C-alpha positions in Angstrom: -41.7 -46.3 -21.2 -40.1 -44.9 -24.3 -41.2 -47.9 -26.4 -44.9 -47.0 -25.8 -44.6 -44.1 -28.2 -41.8 -45.4 -30.5 -44.1 -48.1 -31.9 -46.7 -45.5 -33.3 -43.7 -43.5 -34.6 -42.4 -46.6 -36.4 -45.8 -47.4 -37.8 -46.1 -43.8 -39.2 -42.6 -44.2 -40.7 -43.6 -47.4 -42.4 -46.9 -46.0 -43.7 -45.3 -42.9 -45.1 -42.4 -44.7 -46.7 -44.8 -47.2 -48.3 -46.8 -44.3 -49.8 -43.7 -42.5 -51.0 -42.3 -45.7 -52.5 -45.5 -46.2 -54.4 -45.4 -42.6 -55.7 -41.7 -42.9 -56.7 -42.3 -46.2 -58.5 -45.4 -44.9 -60.3 -43.6 -41.7 -61.3 -40.6 -43.6 -62.6 -42.8 -45.9 -64.6 -44.6 -43.0 -66.2 -41.2 -41.5 -67.1 -40.1 -44.8 -68.7 -43.2 -44.7 -70.8 -42.2 -41.2 -71.9 -38.8 -42.7 -72.9 -40.5 -45.6 -74.8 -42.6 -43.1 -76.7 -39.5 -41.1 -77.5 -37.8 -44.2 -78.7 -40.7 -45.0 -80.9 -40.6 -41.4 -82.4 -36.9 -41.9 -83.1 -36.7 -45.4 -84.4 -40.2 -46.9 -84.6 -40.4 -46.1 -88.3 -37.0 -47.6 -89.3 -37.2 -50.2 -92.1 -36.1 -53.0 -89.9 -38.7 -52.1 -87.2 -41.4 -51.9 -89.9 -40.3 -55.3 -91.3 -40.7 -56.9 -87.9 -44.0 -55.2 -87.2 -45.7 -55.9 -90.5 -44.3 -59.4 -91.1 -44.1 -61.3 -94.4 -46.8 -59.1 -96.0 -44.5 -56.0 -96.0 -41.6 -57.5 -97.9 -43.7 -58.6 -100.9 -46.3 -55.8 -101.1 -44.6 -52.6 -99.6 -41.6 -50.4 -100.3 -40.4 -50.4 -96.6 -37.6 -47.9 -97.4 -40.0 -45.3 -98.9 -42.6 -45.9 -96.1 -39.9 -45.5 -93.4 -38.8 -42.2 -95.0 -42.3 -40.8 -95.2 -43.3 -41.8 -91.7 -40.0 -40.8 -90.1 -40.2 -37.3 -91.4 -43.0 -36.4 -89.0 -41.9 -38.7 -86.1 -38.5 -37.1 -85.7 -40.0 -33.7 -85.1 -41.8 -35.1 -82.1 -38.7 -36.6 -80.5 -37.4 -35.1 -77.3 -34.6 -32.5 -77.3 -31.3 -34.0 -76.1 -31.3 -31.8 -73.0 -34.8 -33.0 -72.0 -33.8 -36.6 -72.8 -30.8 -36.3 -70.4 -33.0 -34.8 -67.7 -35.6 -37.6 -67.9 -32.9 -40.3 -67.7 -31.4 -38.6 -64.7 -34.8 -38.3 -63.1 -35.4 -42.0 -63.5 -32.1 -42.9 -61.9 -32.7 -40.4 -59.0 -36.2 -41.8 -58.4 -34.8 -45.3 -58.1 -32.1 -44.2 -55.6 -34.7 -42.4 -53.5 -37.0 -45.4 -53.6 -34.2 -47.6 -52.3 -33.4 -45.1 -49.6 -37.1 -44.8 -48.5 -37.3 -48.5 -48.1 -34.9 -48.3 -45.1 -36.4 -47.1 -41.8 -33.7 -45.6 -39.7 -33.0 -47.3 -36.4 -33.9 -44.2 -34.3 -37.0 -43.2 -36.4 -35.7 -39.6 -36.3 -36.3 -39.1 -32.6 -34.2 -37.0 -30.3 -34.3 -36.2 -26.6 -35.4 -32.7 -25.5 -32.3 -32.5 -23.2 -30.1 -32.1 -26.3 -29.0 -28.6 -27.2 -31.8 -26.6 -28.9 -29.6 -25.7 -31.9 -28.7 -29.3 -32.4 -32.4 -30.3 -32.4 -33.2 -27.6 -34.9 -30.4 -28.6 -37.2 -31.4 -32.3 -37.1 -35.0 -31.4 -37.8 -34.1 -29.1 -40.7 -31.9 -31.8 -42.2 -34.7 -34.4 -41.8 -37.4 -32.3 -43.4 -35.2 -31.1 -46.2 -34.3 -34.7 -47.0 -37.9 -35.4 -47.7 -38.4 -32.1 -49.4 -35.9 -33.2 -52.0 -38.1 -36.3 -52.6 -41.2 -34.1 -53.2 -39.1 -31.7 -55.3 -38.1 -34.6 -57.6 -41.6 -35.8 -57.8 -42.8 -32.3 -58.8 -40.1 -32.0 -61.5 -40.9 -35.5 -62.8 -44.6 -34.7 -63.1 -43.8 -31.6 -65.1 -41.6 -33.6 -67.4 -44.3 -36.2 -67.9 -46.7 -33.5 -69.1 -43.9 -31.8 -71.1 -44.4 -28.7 -69.0 -40.9 -28.3 -67.6 -39.2 -25.2 -68.8 -35.6 -24.9 -67.6 -35.5 -21.1 -68.0 -38.4 -20.8 -65.5 -38.4 -23.9 -63.3 -34.6 -24.2 -62.7 -34.7 -21.1 -60.6 -37.9 -22.2 -58.8 -36.5 -25.5 -57.7 -32.9 -24.3 -57.1 -33.4 -23.5 -53.4 -36.4 -25.8 -52.8 -36.8 -26.8 -49.1 -39.5 -28.0 -46.7 -41.0 -24.6 -46.4 -42.3 -24.9 -50.0 -44.2 -28.1 -49.2 -48.0 -28.1 -49.2 -50.1 -29.5 -46.4 -50.7 -32.8 -48.2 -46.9 -33.2 -48.7 -46.2 -32.4 -45.1 -48.6 -35.0 -44.0 -46.6 -37.6 -45.9 -43.3 -36.6 -44.3 -42.2 -39.2 -41.8 -42.4 -37.5 -38.3 -39.5 -35.9 -36.5 -40.2 -36.5 -32.8 -38.6 -34.8 -29.8 -39.1 -36.9 -26.7 -39.7 -35.1 -23.4 -40.3 -36.4 -19.9 -41.8 -33.6 -17.7 -40.2 -33.5 -14.3 -39.9 -31.1 -11.3 -38.7 -28.3 -13.6 -41.5 -28.7 -16.1 -41.6 -25.0 -16.7 -38.2 -24.9 -18.2 -39.1 -27.9 -20.5 -42.3 -26.2 -21.5 -40.4 -23.0 -22.5 -38.0 -25.0 -24.5 -40.9 -26.8 -26.2 -42.4 -23.5 -27.2 -39.1 -22.2 -28.5 -38.8 -25.3 -30.7 -42.3 -25.0 -32.0 -41.8 -21.4 -32.9 -39.5 -22.5 -35.8 -42.7 -23.5 -37.7 -41.2 -26.9 -38.6 -43.8 -29.7 -38.2 -41.8 -31.1 -35.3 -43.8 -33.4 -33.0 -42.9 -33.2 -29.2 -44.0 -36.3 -27.4 -44.3 -35.7 -23.6 -44.2 -38.9 -21.6 -46.1 -38.5 -18.4 -46.1 -41.4 -15.9 -46.4 -39.2 -12.8 -49.1 -36.6 -12.3 -47.5 -34.9 -9.3 -46.9 -31.2 -9.9 -44.2 -29.1 -8.1 -45.2 -25.5 -7.7 -43.0 -22.6 -6.7 -43.7 -21.3 -3.2 -46.5 -18.7 -3.3 -48.4 -18.6 0.0 -52.0 -17.6 0.0 -52.8 -18.5 -3.6 -55.5 -20.9 -4.6 -54.3 -21.2 -8.2 -50.6 -21.3 -9.1 -49.3 -18.8 -11.5 -47.8 -21.4 -13.8 -48.5 -22.5 -17.4 -49.5 -26.1 -17.9 -49.0 -28.2 -21.1 -52.8 -28.4 -21.6 -53.1 -24.6 -22.0 -50.4 -24.5 -24.7 -52.9 -23.9 -27.5 -53.9 -20.6 -25.8 -50.3 -19.3 -26.3 -49.6 -21.0 -29.6 -52.9 -21.2 -31.6 -51.2 -22.7 -34.7 -49.8 -25.8 -32.8 -51.6 -29.1 -32.9 -52.2 -30.5 -29.4 -53.2 -34.0 -28.3 -53.4 -35.3 -24.8 -54.2 -39.0 -24.6 -53.4 -42.2 -22.8 -51.8 -45.4 -23.9 -54.8 -47.2 -22.4 -57.3 -45.3 -24.6 -59.1 -47.7 -27.0 -58.3 -45.5 -30.1 -54.7 -44.6 -29.0 -53.0 -45.8 -32.2 -55.5 -43.8 -34.4 -55.0 -40.7 -32.3 -51.2 -41.0 -32.4 -51.2 -41.5 -36.2 -53.4 -38.4 -36.7 -51.2 -36.4 -34.3 -47.9 -37.5 -35.9 -49.1 -36.8 -39.5 -50.6 -33.3 -38.8 -49.0 -30.8 -41.2 -48.1 -28.5 -38.3 -45.9 -28.3 -35.2 -47.5 -30.5 -32.6 -47.4 -31.6 -29.0 -48.6 -35.0 -28.0 -49.0 -35.5 -24.2 -49.2 -39.2 -23.3 -50.0 -40.8 -20.0 -47.7 -43.9 -19.8 -47.0 -46.8 -17.6 -44.5 -46.5 -14.9 -41.5 -48.8 -14.9 -42.5 -52.3 -13.9 -46.1 -51.3 -13.6 -48.6 -54.1 -14.5 -51.0 -53.4 -17.4 -54.1 -53.9 -15.2 -52.8 -51.6 -12.5 -52.0 -48.9 -15.1 -55.4 -49.3 -16.8 -57.1 -48.7 -13.5 -54.9 -45.7 -12.7 -55.4 -44.2 -16.1 -59.2 -44.5 -15.8 -59.1 -42.8 -12.4 -56.8 -40.0 -13.6 -59.1 -39.2 -16.6 -62.2 -39.4 -14.5 -60.9 -37.1 -11.7 -59.8 -34.4 -14.3 -56.2 -35.1 -13.2 -55.4 -35.9 -16.8 -58.1 -34.5 -19.1 -58.2 -36.0 -22.6 -58.0 -33.1 -25.1 -57.6 -32.5 -28.8 -56.9 -29.1 -30.4 -56.6 -29.1 -34.2 -56.3 -25.7 -35.7 -57.4 -27.1 -39.1 -60.8 -28.3 -37.8 -62.4 -24.8 -38.1 -61.7 -21.1 -38.3 -63.2 -20.4 -34.8 -60.9 -21.1 -31.9 -63.5 -22.9 -29.7 -64.6 -25.2 -32.5 -61.0 -26.6 -32.7 -61.2 -28.0 -29.2 -62.6 -31.5 -28.5 -63.2 -32.8 -24.9 -65.6 -35.6 -25.9 -63.1 -38.4 -24.9 -63.6 -37.5 -21.2 -66.4 -39.0 -19.1 -69.3 -36.6 -18.6 -67.4 -33.7 -20.4 -70.2 -31.2 -19.8 -70.1 -31.6 -16.0 -67.6 -30.3 -13.4 -66.9 -33.6 -11.7 -67.8 -37.2 -12.2 -69.2 -38.9 -9.1 -68.3 -42.1 -7.2 -70.5 -44.2 -4.9 -68.6 -45.7 -1.9 -70.1 -48.8 -0.4 -69.0 -49.6 3.1 -69.9 -49.6 6.8 -70.5 -46.7 9.3 -69.0 -46.6 12.8 -71.7 -49.0 14.0 -71.0 -51.5 11.4 -74.2 -50.8 9.4 -74.0 -50.9 5.6 -73.8 -47.4 4.1 -73.3 -45.8 0.7 -71.7 -42.4 0.2 -71.8 -40.6 -3.1 -69.5 -37.6 -3.7 -67.6 -35.9 -6.5 -64.5 -37.7 -7.7 -61.8 -35.0 -7.5 -58.1 -35.0 -8.0 -57.7 -35.5 -4.3 -59.7 -38.7 -4.5 -57.4 -39.9 -7.3 -54.3 -38.9 -5.4 -55.5 -40.7 -2.2 -55.1 -44.0 -4.1 -51.6 -43.2 -5.4 -48.5 -44.3 -3.5 -46.6 -41.2 -4.4 -49.2 -39.0 -2.6 -49.5 -41.3 0.5 -47.7 -38.8 2.8 -50.1 -36.0 1.8 -53.1 -37.6 3.5 -53.6 -37.9 7.3 -56.2 -39.0 9.8 -58.6 -36.2 10.9 -58.1 -34.7 14.4 -60.1 -35.8 17.3 -62.1 -32.6 17.2 -63.5 -32.4 13.7 -65.2 -29.0 13.8 -63.0 -27.6 11.0 -63.4 -30.5 8.6 -64.9 -29.6 5.2 -65.5 -31.7 2.1 -63.0 -31.1 -0.6 -65.6 -29.8 -3.1 -66.9 -27.3 -0.5 -63.4 -26.2 0.2 -62.7 -25.6 -3.5 -65.9 -23.6 -3.8 -65.0 -21.3 -0.8 -63.2 -18.0 -0.9 -59.7 -17.6 0.5 -61.2 -16.0 3.6 -63.7 -18.8 4.1 -60.9 -21.4 3.8 -58.9 -20.0 6.7 -58.6 -22.7 9.4 -60.6 -25.3 7.4 -59.3 -28.8 6.7 -60.4 -30.4 3.4 -61.2 -34.1 3.5 -62.1 -36.9 1.2 -64.1 -40.0 2.0 -62.5 -43.4 1.2 -63.2 -47.1 1.9 -60.8 -48.3 4.6 -59.1 -51.7 4.7 -61.7 -53.0 7.1 -64.5 -51.9 4.7 -65.6 -48.8 6.7 -66.0 -45.4 5.2 -63.2 -43.2 6.6 -62.2 -39.6 6.1 -58.7 -38.5 5.2 -57.4 -34.9 5.5 -55.7 -33.6 2.3 -52.5 -31.5 2.7 -52.2 -28.0 1.3 -50.1 -29.5 -1.6 -53.1 -31.7 -2.6 -55.6 -28.9 -2.1 -53.5 -26.6 -4.4 -53.1 -29.1 -7.2 -56.8 -30.1 -6.9 -57.7 -26.4 -7.3 -55.3 -26.1 -10.2 -56.9 -29.1 -12.0 -60.3 -27.7 -11.3 -59.5 -24.3 -12.9 -57.8 -26.1 -15.8 -60.9 -28.1 -16.4 -63.1 -25.1 -16.2 -60.8 -23.3 -18.7 -60.9 -26.2 -21.1 -64.7 -26.4 -20.8 -65.0 -22.6 -21.4 -62.8 -22.4 -24.5 -64.4 -25.6 -26.0 -67.8 -23.9 -25.6 -69.2 -26.5 -23.2 -69.4 -24.1 -20.2 -68.9 -20.6 -21.4 -70.0 -18.0 -18.8 -71.0 -15.4 -21.5 -73.2 -18.1 -23.2 -74.6 -19.1 -19.9 -75.5 -15.5 -19.0 -77.1 -14.9 -22.4 -79.0 -18.3 -22.1 -80.3 -17.4 -18.6 -81.4 -13.9 -19.8 -83.2 -15.4 -22.8 -84.8 -18.1 -20.6 -86.0 -15.4 -18.2 -87.3 -13.3 -21.0 -89.0 -16.3 -22.6 -90.5 -17.3 -19.3 -91.9 -13.8 -18.8 -93.4 -13.8 -22.3 -95.0 -17.2 -21.7 -96.4 -16.0 -18.4 -97.9 -12.9 -20.0 -99.3 -15.1 -22.8 -100.7 -17.5 -20.3 -102.5 -14.7 -18.4 -103.8 -13.2 -21.6 -105.2 -16.6 -22.7 -106.6 -17.2 -19.2 -108.5 -13.8 -19.3 -109.8 -14.6 -22.7 -111.0 -18.0 -21.6 -112.7 -16.5 -18.5 -114.5 -13.9 -20.6 -115.6 -16.6 -23.1 -116.9 -18.8 -20.2 -118.9 -15.8 -18.8 -120.4 -15.2 -22.2 -121.3 -18.9 -22.6 -122.8 -18.9 -19.1 -125.0 -15.9 -19.8 -126.1 -17.4 -23.1 -127.0 -20.7 -21.3 -129.0 -18.9 -18.6 -130.9 -16.9 -21.2 -131.8 -20.1 -23.1 -133.0 -21.8 -20.0 -135.2 -18.8 -19.0 -136.7 -18.8 -22.5 -137.5 -22.5 -22.4 -139.1 -22.0 -18.9 -141.3 -19.2 -20.2 -142.5 -21.3 -23.2 -143.3 -24.2 -20.9 -145.3 -22.1 -18.4 -147.1 -19.8 -20.8 -147.1 -21.6 -24.1 -145.8 -18.4 -25.7 -142.4 -18.3 -27.4 -140.9 -14.9 -26.6 -139.1 -13.1 -29.4 -135.4 -13.6 -29.7 -133.4 -10.6 -28.6 
């Protein structure tokens, strides 16, 4: 399971090291050009250099000694000071050593398990980022030297205590990632608190949460329909400056999503749905599709750098039908008389769980007297008082092809309710289903409908008046024509 995320980490390492190697090589080449120019200023006008440059013409037609003396007087004034020459040579050597070091990808790709002591993780991360801060410090100093802008009395103090905190967003994006690997288990709350503590350091640590099981364990709290626990998906609500990505190994753009998450210049959490040990790829593909479709594992992206407004930083577009509460599923089977039948109902977490072996014990056959059975969606939409004595069920296709009902346990009902409220929360903060917006929209629609109705009535009244006038005019014209026909006298127009 661990290899599923190590490959994207290794790819990011190779990409960043390649870019850094190119930057180091290019900077070293520019510094060498500076040395070549300085060498020319120092010795380019010597008599022997002029003799080689000008060829046979010089020896017979020019006084090379006098020419060398005249040209050299101005050139020497443009030569580098000995202190700067020493710094540039040292920089070239340092850049070469750093380039060689960046060419070697460490075997562990700077990953550490979250079970390690928190202080140890912080120290390793600090060492990692400061190592690459030294690279960017050297590149900054070299660029100043290339432009003859480095002033020791000013810049020595600036770069004396340079560390990763002085890096800009573009430089942080090029730092190879430091990844903390987590595997949420029964005590996921403790892990989540440790994640938040690590993220509070501000270091662009990336925490990769491997999730192969979607079973949640809640603390006993009788009578509640929503557990009072924090989930990993709501982390951005508590830490708005943290990059968050929830995706799946089976997603078509998984590699691209991982690269963007690993290179974000912020602390980040990447929650990944992974295969179980020994699970076949086809089986995992099907399970992942059902998990996403049932809102058991909502695909989510929160990037604080996308916009200034909180809701604009959320993206749920990777989910099927993201603007609806549930997706639907049509079951084709047989009824109790063996007749073909199709049943369409919402595809909830309970429907997903009913197909998972780890939840098999949570589903039972309905009792003989089924007066208290209620569909899961109706159960979720009921109040606590209305749920009393009710048994939520889901419809499934049995082994014999018939449509059967299975009663979900309170554990499934609780997690199903939890997933529903999580999805509603994500929809609300992303702006897809905001109750305040919906209320305003309904009020505006009602007001607009009233205005349209009033306008319609006004137009109708005007049309009726216009029709009456036309009718009166038509009758008057007809009477006039009749008088003319009968008397031969054309009456005067009124």
